[in-house]
Residue frames as a rotation matrix with the C-alpha (Angstrom) as fourth column:
UNK 1
0.566 0.825 0.000 0.00
0.825 -0.566 0.000 0.00
0.000 0.000 -1.000 0.00
UNK 2
0.380 -0.509 -0.772 2.87
0.172 -0.781 0.600 2.38
-0.909 -0.361 -0.209 0.80
UNK 3
-0.661 -0.657 0.362 4.32
0.435 0.057 0.898 1.72
-0.611 0.752 0.248 -2.62
UNK 4
-0.106 0.731 0.674 1.00
0.970 -0.072 0.231 2.58
0.217 0.679 -0.701 -4.30
UNK 5
0.778 0.390 -0.493 0.68
0.541 -0.815 0.209 5.79
-0.320 -0.429 -0.845 -2.28
UNK 6
-0.047 -0.894 -0.445 4.29
0.158 -0.447 0.881 6.77
-0.986 -0.029 0.163 -3.09
UNK 7
-0.691 -0.173 0.702 3.69
0.679 0.176 0.712 6.10
-0.247 0.969 -0.005 -6.83
UNK 8
0.325 0.895 0.306 0.47
0.931 -0.360 0.066 8.15
0.170 0.263 -0.950 -6.77
UNK 9
0.657 -0.127 -0.743 2.22
0.300 -0.860 0.413 11.12
-0.691 -0.495 -0.527 -5.11
UNK 10
-0.453 -0.888 -0.081 5.15
0.194 -0.187 0.963 11.06
-0.870 0.420 0.257 -7.56
UNK 11
-0.465 0.360 0.809 2.74
0.885 0.168 0.434 10.78
0.020 0.918 -0.397 -10.51
UNK 12
0.634 0.762 -0.132 0.70
0.771 -0.636 0.029 13.72
-0.062 -0.120 -0.991 -9.22
UNK 13
0.346 -0.599 -0.722 3.81
0.148 -0.725 0.673 15.88
-0.927 -0.339 -0.162 -8.64
UNK 14
-0.715 -0.662 0.224 5.08
0.289 0.013 0.957 15.18
-0.636 0.750 0.182 -12.17
UNK 15
-0.239 0.718 0.654 1.67
0.971 0.157 0.182 15.49
0.028 0.678 -0.734 -13.81
UNK 16
0.521 0.513 -0.682 0.97
0.603 -0.787 -0.130 18.99
-0.604 -0.344 -0.719 -12.48
UNK 17
-0.053 -0.540 -0.840 3.80
-0.249 -0.807 0.535 20.91
-0.967 0.238 -0.092 -14.19
UNK 18
-0.927 -0.315 0.206 3.75
0.098 0.326 0.940 18.84
-0.363 0.891 -0.271 -17.40
UNK 19
-0.209 0.937 0.279 -0.04
0.962 0.248 -0.112 18.87
-0.174 0.245 -0.954 -17.58
UNK 20
0.465 0.343 -0.816 -0.06
0.322 -0.924 -0.206 22.65
-0.825 -0.167 -0.540 -17.20
UNK 21
-0.523 -0.719 -0.459 2.54
-0.250 -0.385 0.888 22.99
-0.815 0.579 0.022 -19.95
UNK 22
-0.809 0.285 0.514 0.38
0.580 0.528 0.620 20.99
-0.094 0.800 -0.593 -22.36
UNK 23
0.214 0.964 -0.157 -2.66
0.930 -0.250 -0.268 23.01
-0.298 -0.089 -0.951 -21.41
UNK 24
0.302 -0.150 -0.942 -0.77
0.110 -0.975 0.190 26.31
-0.947 -0.161 -0.278 -21.90
UNK 25
-0.657 -0.557 0.508 0.23
0.546 0.113 0.830 25.52
-0.520 0.823 0.230 -25.50
UNK 26
-0.440 0.511 -0.739 -1.21
-0.545 -0.805 -0.233 28.14
-0.714 0.300 0.633 -27.88
UNK 27
0.163 0.623 0.765 -3.90
0.403 0.666 -0.628 26.95
-0.901 0.410 -0.142 -30.27
UNK 28
-0.896 -0.443 0.025 -3.19
0.173 -0.298 0.939 27.20
-0.409 0.846 0.343 -34.00
UNK 29
0.178 0.944 -0.279 -5.91
0.023 -0.287 -0.958 29.04
-0.984 0.164 -0.072 -35.92
UNK 30
-0.739 -0.338 0.583 -6.49
0.560 0.173 0.810 28.65
-0.374 0.925 0.062 -39.66
UNK 31
0.180 0.772 -0.610 -8.25
-0.060 -0.610 -0.790 31.24
-0.982 0.179 -0.064 -41.83
UNK 32
-0.293 -0.156 0.943 -8.90
0.912 0.250 0.325 30.85
-0.286 0.956 0.069 -45.56
UNK 33
0.113 0.229 -0.967 -8.73
0.196 -0.959 -0.204 34.33
-0.974 -0.167 -0.154 -47.07
UNK 34
0.276 -0.050 0.960 -8.97
0.953 -0.119 -0.280 36.32
0.129 0.992 0.014 -50.28
UNK 35
-0.084 -0.362 -0.928 -7.05
0.407 -0.863 0.299 39.57
-0.909 -0.353 0.220 -50.73
UNK 36
0.605 0.179 0.776 -7.50
0.786 -0.289 -0.547 42.21
0.127 0.941 -0.315 -53.39
UNK 37
0.071 -0.717 -0.693 -4.81
0.582 -0.534 0.613 44.77
-0.810 -0.447 0.380 -54.07
UNK 38
0.965 0.039 0.260 -3.83
0.223 -0.645 -0.731 47.82
0.139 0.763 -0.631 -56.05
UNK 39
0.319 -0.927 -0.195 -0.15
0.632 0.055 0.773 48.44
-0.706 -0.370 0.604 -56.77
UNK 40
0.925 -0.276 -0.260 2.11
-0.379 -0.667 -0.641 50.94
0.004 0.692 -0.722 -58.43
UNK 41
0.623 -0.737 0.262 5.55
0.578 0.659 0.482 49.89
-0.528 -0.148 0.836 -59.61
UNK 42
0.479 -0.627 -0.614 8.85
-0.741 -0.664 0.101 51.15
-0.471 0.407 -0.783 -60.95
UNK 43
0.886 -0.166 0.432 10.39
0.342 0.864 -0.370 49.13
-0.312 0.476 0.822 -63.76
UNK 44
0.304 -0.875 -0.377 14.12
-0.691 -0.475 0.545 49.20
-0.656 0.095 -0.749 -64.45
UNK 45
0.951 -0.014 -0.309 15.17
-0.235 0.615 -0.753 47.53
0.201 0.788 0.581 -67.73
UNK 46
0.417 -0.843 0.339 18.34
-0.266 0.243 0.933 45.44
-0.869 -0.480 -0.123 -67.30
UNK 47
-0.780 -0.626 0.013 19.39
-0.215 0.288 0.933 43.27
-0.588 0.725 -0.359 -70.27
UNK 48
-0.532 0.582 -0.616 17.45
-0.706 0.097 0.701 41.94
0.467 0.808 0.359 -73.21
UNK 49
0.033 0.670 -0.742 14.46
-0.010 0.743 0.670 40.08
0.999 -0.014 0.031 -71.72
UNK 50
-0.248 -0.159 -0.956 15.31
0.914 0.289 -0.286 41.10
0.321 -0.944 0.073 -68.12
UNK 51
-0.111 0.195 0.975 13.92
-0.115 -0.977 0.182 43.79
0.987 -0.092 0.131 -65.87
UNK 52
-0.843 -0.107 -0.527 13.74
0.511 0.144 -0.847 44.72
0.166 -0.984 -0.067 -62.20
UNK 53
-0.067 0.896 0.438 10.30
0.101 -0.431 0.897 45.58
0.993 0.105 -0.062 -60.82
UNK 54
-0.925 -0.133 -0.356 9.81
0.369 -0.091 -0.925 47.25
0.090 -0.987 0.133 -57.41
UNK 55
-0.245 0.936 0.254 6.30
0.298 -0.176 0.938 47.83
0.923 0.306 -0.236 -56.12
UNK 56
-0.972 0.185 0.143 4.21
-0.208 -0.403 -0.891 49.50
-0.107 -0.896 0.430 -53.44
UNK 57
-0.519 0.817 -0.251 0.77
0.138 0.370 0.919 47.95
0.844 0.442 -0.304 -52.86
UNK 58
-0.722 0.448 0.527 -2.25
-0.663 -0.231 -0.712 48.40
-0.197 -0.864 0.464 -50.63
UNK 59
-0.626 0.467 -0.624 -4.87
-0.095 0.749 0.656 45.72
0.774 0.470 -0.425 -50.10
UNK 60
-0.046 0.663 0.747 -7.77
-0.999 -0.051 -0.016 44.38
0.027 -0.747 0.665 -48.08
UNK 61
-0.934 -0.223 -0.278 -8.10
-0.201 0.974 -0.106 40.86
0.295 -0.043 -0.955 -46.64
UNK 62
0.036 0.972 0.233 -11.47
-0.985 -0.004 0.170 39.13
0.166 -0.235 0.958 -46.43
UNK 63
-0.764 -0.211 0.610 -11.94
-0.412 0.887 -0.210 35.80
-0.496 -0.411 -0.765 -44.67
UNK 64
-0.794 0.466 -0.391 -13.98
-0.190 0.421 0.887 33.29
0.578 0.778 -0.245 -46.65
UNK 65
-0.444 0.644 -0.623 -16.13
0.852 0.519 -0.070 32.72
0.278 -0.562 -0.779 -43.52
UNK 66
0.226 0.523 0.822 -16.76
0.251 -0.846 0.470 36.45
0.941 0.100 -0.323 -42.99
UNK 67
0.948 0.028 0.318 -15.07
-0.291 -0.329 0.898 36.42
0.130 -0.944 -0.304 -39.58
UNK 68
0.580 -0.782 -0.228 -11.72
0.800 0.600 -0.025 35.91
0.157 -0.168 0.973 -37.91
UNK 69
0.238 -0.592 -0.770 -8.72
0.561 -0.564 0.607 37.96
-0.793 -0.576 0.197 -36.80
UNK 70
-0.737 -0.675 -0.024 -7.69
0.336 -0.398 0.853 38.93
-0.586 0.621 0.521 -40.35
UNK 71
-0.086 0.783 0.615 -11.20
0.995 0.040 0.088 39.56
0.044 0.620 -0.783 -41.77
UNK 72
0.838 0.495 0.230 -11.52
0.513 -0.858 -0.024 43.16
0.185 0.138 -0.973 -42.93
UNK 73
0.325 -0.808 -0.492 -7.83
0.412 -0.347 0.842 43.93
-0.851 -0.477 0.220 -42.35
UNK 74
0.986 -0.152 -0.061 -5.86
-0.128 -0.483 -0.866 46.20
0.102 0.862 -0.496 -44.65
UNK 75
0.459 -0.889 -0.012 -2.20
0.534 0.265 0.803 46.01
-0.710 -0.375 0.596 -45.47
UNK 76
0.817 -0.386 -0.429 0.64
-0.570 -0.653 -0.499 47.79
-0.087 0.652 -0.753 -47.18
UNK 77
0.617 -0.627 0.476 3.55
0.470 0.779 0.415 45.99
-0.631 -0.032 0.775 -48.80
UNK 78
0.525 -0.590 -0.614 6.82
-0.806 -0.576 -0.137 47.03
-0.272 0.567 -0.778 -50.41
UNK 79
0.392 -0.382 0.837 8.64
0.126 0.923 0.363 44.50
-0.911 -0.037 0.410 -52.56
UNK 80
0.339 -0.294 -0.894 10.43
-0.893 -0.400 -0.207 43.66
-0.296 0.868 -0.398 -55.74
UNK 81
0.399 -0.230 0.888 11.71
0.199 0.967 0.161 40.98
-0.895 0.113 0.432 -58.09
UNK 82
-0.437 -0.604 -0.666 13.72
-0.647 -0.303 0.700 40.45
-0.625 0.737 -0.258 -61.26
UNK 83
0.640 0.716 0.279 11.86
-0.221 0.519 -0.826 39.15
-0.736 0.466 0.490 -64.32
UNK 84
-0.562 -0.768 -0.306 13.72
-0.604 0.128 0.787 37.08
-0.565 0.627 -0.536 -66.89
UNK 85
-0.901 0.257 -0.350 11.81
-0.199 0.472 0.859 35.84
0.386 0.843 -0.374 -69.93
UNK 86
-0.083 0.991 0.105 8.49
-0.480 -0.132 0.867 36.39
0.873 0.022 0.487 -68.14
UNK 87
0.592 0.263 -0.761 9.41
0.422 0.703 0.572 34.44
0.686 -0.660 0.305 -64.98
UNK 88
-0.040 -0.625 0.779 10.83
-0.645 -0.579 -0.498 35.31
0.763 -0.523 -0.380 -61.56
UNK 89
0.441 0.132 -0.888 11.95
0.426 0.840 0.336 33.34
0.790 -0.526 0.314 -58.53
UNK 90
-0.540 -0.771 -0.338 13.40
0.722 -0.218 -0.656 36.04
0.432 -0.598 0.675 -56.28
UNK 91
0.126 0.632 0.764 10.46
0.021 -0.772 0.635 38.11
0.992 -0.064 -0.110 -55.07
UNK 92
-0.606 -0.256 -0.753 10.97
0.767 0.061 -0.638 39.58
0.209 -0.965 0.159 -51.60
UNK 93
-0.021 0.671 0.741 8.41
0.092 -0.736 0.670 41.70
0.996 0.082 -0.046 -49.78
UNK 94
-0.843 -0.171 -0.510 7.88
0.526 -0.062 -0.848 43.35
0.113 -0.983 0.143 -46.41
UNK 95
-0.335 0.800 0.498 4.58
0.042 -0.515 0.856 44.55
0.941 0.308 0.139 -45.03
UNK 96
-0.980 0.184 0.080 2.28
-0.103 -0.121 -0.987 45.48
-0.172 -0.975 0.138 -42.19
UNK 97
-0.417 0.905 -0.089 -1.29
0.524 0.319 0.789 44.27
0.743 0.282 -0.607 -41.72
UNK 98
-0.877 0.232 0.421 -3.65
-0.444 -0.728 -0.523 46.67
0.185 -0.645 0.741 -39.94
UNK 99
-0.711 0.632 -0.308 -6.34
0.654 0.755 0.038 44.71
0.256 -0.174 -0.951 -38.10
UNK 100
0.025 0.838 0.545 -9.79
0.325 -0.522 0.788 46.14
0.945 0.157 -0.286 -37.41
UNK 101
0.750 0.260 -0.608 -9.07
0.640 -0.054 0.766 46.30
0.166 -0.964 -0.207 -33.66
UNK 102
0.898 -0.423 0.117 -6.07
-0.427 -0.904 0.008 48.60
0.103 -0.057 -0.993 -34.32
UNK 103
0.412 -0.783 0.465 -3.37
-0.084 0.475 0.876 45.96
-0.907 -0.400 0.130 -33.77
UNK 104
0.486 -0.366 -0.794 -0.69
-0.874 -0.182 -0.451 45.44
0.021 0.913 -0.408 -36.41
UNK 105
0.688 -0.356 0.633 1.01
0.194 0.930 0.312 42.29
-0.699 -0.092 0.709 -37.72
UNK 106
0.281 -0.705 -0.651 4.43
-0.858 -0.489 0.158 42.60
-0.430 0.514 -0.742 -39.38
UNK 107
0.700 0.028 0.714 5.66
0.157 0.969 -0.192 40.15
-0.697 0.247 0.674 -42.01
UNK 108
-0.331 -0.730 -0.598 8.21
-0.735 -0.199 0.649 39.25
-0.592 0.654 -0.471 -44.66
UNK 109
0.620 0.633 0.462 7.51
-0.181 0.689 -0.701 37.21
-0.763 0.352 0.542 -47.77
UNK 110
-0.655 -0.738 -0.164 8.99
-0.400 0.154 0.904 35.37
-0.641 0.657 -0.396 -50.72
UNK 111
0.486 0.847 0.216 7.41
-0.178 0.338 -0.924 34.28
-0.856 0.410 0.315 -54.00
UNK 112
-0.800 -0.579 0.158 7.98
0.038 0.213 0.976 32.88
-0.599 0.787 -0.148 -57.48
UNK 113
0.239 0.966 0.099 5.83
0.229 0.043 -0.972 33.39
-0.944 0.255 -0.211 -60.53
UNK 114
-0.553 -0.309 0.774 5.32
0.809 0.023 0.588 34.51
-0.199 0.951 0.238 -64.08
UNK 115
-0.216 0.457 -0.863 4.23
-0.139 -0.889 -0.436 37.69
-0.966 0.026 0.255 -65.78
UNK 116
-0.490 0.180 0.853 2.17
0.842 0.351 0.410 37.51
-0.225 0.919 -0.324 -68.93
UNK 117
-0.931 0.234 0.280 0.54
-0.095 -0.896 0.434 40.32
0.352 0.377 0.857 -70.87
UNK 118
-0.151 0.950 0.272 -2.63
-0.674 -0.301 0.674 41.09
0.723 -0.082 0.686 -68.91
UNK 119
0.837 0.538 0.101 -2.04
-0.437 0.547 0.714 38.45
0.329 -0.641 0.693 -66.24
UNK 120
-0.259 -0.914 -0.313 0.16
-0.400 0.396 -0.826 35.93
0.879 -0.088 -0.468 -64.50
UNK 121
0.835 0.502 -0.224 0.28
-0.058 0.485 0.872 33.67
0.547 -0.716 0.434 -61.46
UNK 122
-0.238 -0.892 0.385 2.50
-0.586 -0.184 -0.789 33.71
0.774 -0.413 -0.479 -58.37
UNK 123
0.667 0.334 -0.666 2.93
0.340 0.658 0.672 31.29
0.662 -0.675 0.325 -55.45
UNK 124
-0.245 -0.790 0.562 4.38
-0.235 -0.514 -0.825 32.54
0.941 -0.334 -0.060 -52.21
UNK 125
0.266 0.240 -0.934 4.67
0.821 0.451 0.350 32.41
0.505 -0.860 -0.077 -48.46
UNK 126
0.170 -0.119 0.978 4.48
-0.378 -0.925 -0.047 35.14
0.910 -0.362 -0.202 -45.85
UNK 127
-0.147 -0.269 -0.952 6.04
0.779 0.561 -0.279 34.69
0.609 -0.783 0.127 -42.40
UNK 128
0.800 0.462 0.383 4.73
0.107 -0.738 0.666 36.75
0.590 -0.492 -0.640 -39.48
UNK 129
-0.190 -0.978 -0.089 7.60
0.464 -0.010 -0.886 38.44
0.865 -0.209 0.455 -37.65
UNK 130
-0.848 -0.063 -0.526 5.72
0.520 -0.291 -0.803 40.17
-0.103 -0.955 0.280 -34.82
UNK 131
-0.070 0.879 0.472 2.87
0.612 -0.336 0.716 42.45
0.788 0.339 -0.514 -33.96
UNK 132
-0.836 -0.090 0.542 1.34
-0.301 -0.751 -0.588 44.94
0.460 -0.655 0.600 -31.56
UNK 133
-0.061 0.864 0.500 -1.35
-0.985 -0.134 0.112 44.64
0.163 -0.486 0.859 -28.90
UNK 134
0.486 0.317 0.814 -2.79
-0.558 0.830 0.010 41.15
-0.673 -0.459 0.580 -28.62
UNK 135
0.984 -0.165 -0.066 -0.76
0.036 0.552 -0.833 40.19
0.174 0.817 0.549 -31.72
UNK 136
0.268 -0.934 0.238 2.58
-0.953 -0.292 -0.074 40.86
0.139 -0.208 -0.968 -30.00
UNK 137
-0.468 -0.558 0.685 4.47
-0.645 0.746 0.167 37.59
-0.604 -0.364 -0.709 -30.35
UNK 138
0.675 0.738 -0.023 2.25
-0.531 0.463 -0.710 36.20
-0.513 0.492 0.703 -33.14
UNK 139
-0.611 -0.771 0.183 3.77
-0.403 0.501 0.766 33.27
-0.682 0.394 -0.616 -35.02
UNK 140
0.308 0.758 0.574 2.50
0.189 0.543 -0.818 31.95
-0.932 0.361 0.025 -38.29
UNK 141
-0.847 -0.525 0.087 2.50
0.146 -0.072 0.987 31.86
-0.512 0.848 0.138 -42.07
UNK 142
0.333 0.883 -0.332 0.27
-0.334 -0.219 -0.917 32.80
-0.882 0.416 0.222 -44.97
UNK 143
-0.699 -0.470 0.540 0.62
0.320 0.470 0.823 30.64
-0.640 0.747 -0.178 -48.09
UNK 144
0.226 0.802 -0.553 -0.99
-0.194 -0.519 -0.832 32.10
-0.955 0.295 0.038 -51.19
UNK 145
-0.380 -0.215 0.900 -1.52
0.879 0.220 0.424 32.03
-0.289 0.952 0.105 -54.92
UNK 146
-0.161 0.230 -0.960 -1.68
-0.002 -0.972 -0.233 35.47
-0.987 -0.036 0.157 -56.51
UNK 147
-0.001 0.268 0.963 -3.34
0.960 0.269 -0.074 36.26
-0.279 0.925 -0.258 -59.84
UNK 148
-0.776 -0.266 -0.572 -2.54
0.095 -0.946 0.311 39.41
-0.623 0.187 0.759 -61.83
UNK 149
0.258 0.920 0.296 -5.45
0.704 0.031 -0.709 41.03
-0.662 0.391 -0.640 -63.62
UNK 150
-0.096 -0.252 0.963 -5.50
0.873 -0.486 -0.041 43.33
0.479 0.837 0.266 -66.64
UNK 151
-0.780 -0.274 -0.563 -4.79
0.563 -0.700 -0.439 46.87
-0.274 -0.660 0.700 -65.36
UNK 152
0.340 0.940 -0.034 -7.69
0.886 -0.333 -0.324 49.28
-0.316 0.080 -0.945 -65.07
UNK 153
0.965 -0.138 -0.222 -5.31
-0.179 -0.968 -0.176 52.20
-0.190 0.210 -0.959 -65.57
UNK 154
0.595 -0.802 -0.049 -1.96
0.301 0.279 -0.912 52.23
0.745 0.528 0.407 -67.32
UNK 155
-0.267 -0.821 0.505 0.90
-0.355 -0.404 -0.843 52.20
0.896 -0.405 -0.184 -64.81
UNK 156
-0.105 0.288 0.952 -1.08
-0.987 0.088 -0.136 50.36
-0.122 -0.954 0.275 -62.13
UNK 157
-0.748 -0.077 -0.659 -1.60
-0.210 0.970 0.125 46.73
0.629 0.231 -0.742 -61.24
UNK 158
0.135 0.790 0.597 -4.68
-0.989 0.072 0.129 45.04
0.059 -0.608 0.792 -59.86
UNK 159
-0.587 -0.354 -0.728 -4.55
-0.324 0.927 -0.190 41.56
0.742 0.125 -0.658 -58.39
UNK 160
0.531 0.612 0.586 -6.19
-0.817 0.189 0.544 39.15
0.222 -0.768 0.601 -56.03
UNK 161
-0.571 -0.711 -0.410 -4.79
-0.526 0.700 -0.483 36.30
0.631 -0.060 -0.774 -54.04
UNK 162
0.697 0.707 -0.121 -6.26
-0.437 0.553 0.710 33.22
0.568 -0.442 0.694 -52.40
UNK 163
-0.364 -0.911 -0.193 -4.53
-0.328 0.319 -0.889 31.76
0.872 -0.260 -0.415 -49.43
UNK 164
0.636 0.447 -0.629 -4.49
0.393 0.514 0.762 30.16
0.664 -0.732 0.151 -46.02
UNK 165
-0.054 -0.584 0.810 -3.30
-0.642 -0.601 -0.476 31.92
0.765 -0.546 -0.342 -42.88
UNK 166
0.562 0.125 -0.818 -2.15
0.486 0.750 0.448 29.71
0.669 -0.650 0.361 -39.98
UNK 167
-0.222 -0.631 0.743 -1.12
-0.304 -0.680 -0.668 31.42
0.926 -0.374 -0.040 -36.75
UNK 168
0.211 0.233 -0.949 -0.80
0.865 0.407 0.292 31.13
0.454 -0.883 -0.116 -32.99
UNK 169
0.350 -0.067 0.934 -1.00
-0.317 -0.947 0.051 33.91
0.882 -0.314 -0.353 -30.44
UNK 170
-0.699 -0.685 -0.205 0.96
-0.027 0.313 -0.949 33.78
0.714 -0.658 -0.238 -27.19
């Protein structure tokens, strides 16, 4: 009986801190989203068939469910890439997402894609690097496919992207 009591006490002592650690793990949230954006860009011709494109874009994020942390958020992004024969694999971007509650989420991103007259498709990933308010310490990614649309005005770009945001809050 003493052995059983001793085993029960040791189990309880070990279970408390480890059980609390498991319970304290942040929950991963997934949001399927669509973003629409407007961008202006500067194009620098390099060699025959090569150019450097730097852009400044603003956008809105809408969750496919109509709710969630990122639903109705806006963002600004600065980025660029080098196009060679209509394709690129070096896009880098940096941005800030402005949530409806006033908090901000900061991110960096990479992408590869193609540019075609009047369109094109890009696949990329965004990594959250921090935030403010309740998003301070956010961790997560946003994987997306971006589609270029024919421009409504010369010198501008319109696009939309479909993606999945997965994140945890501390």
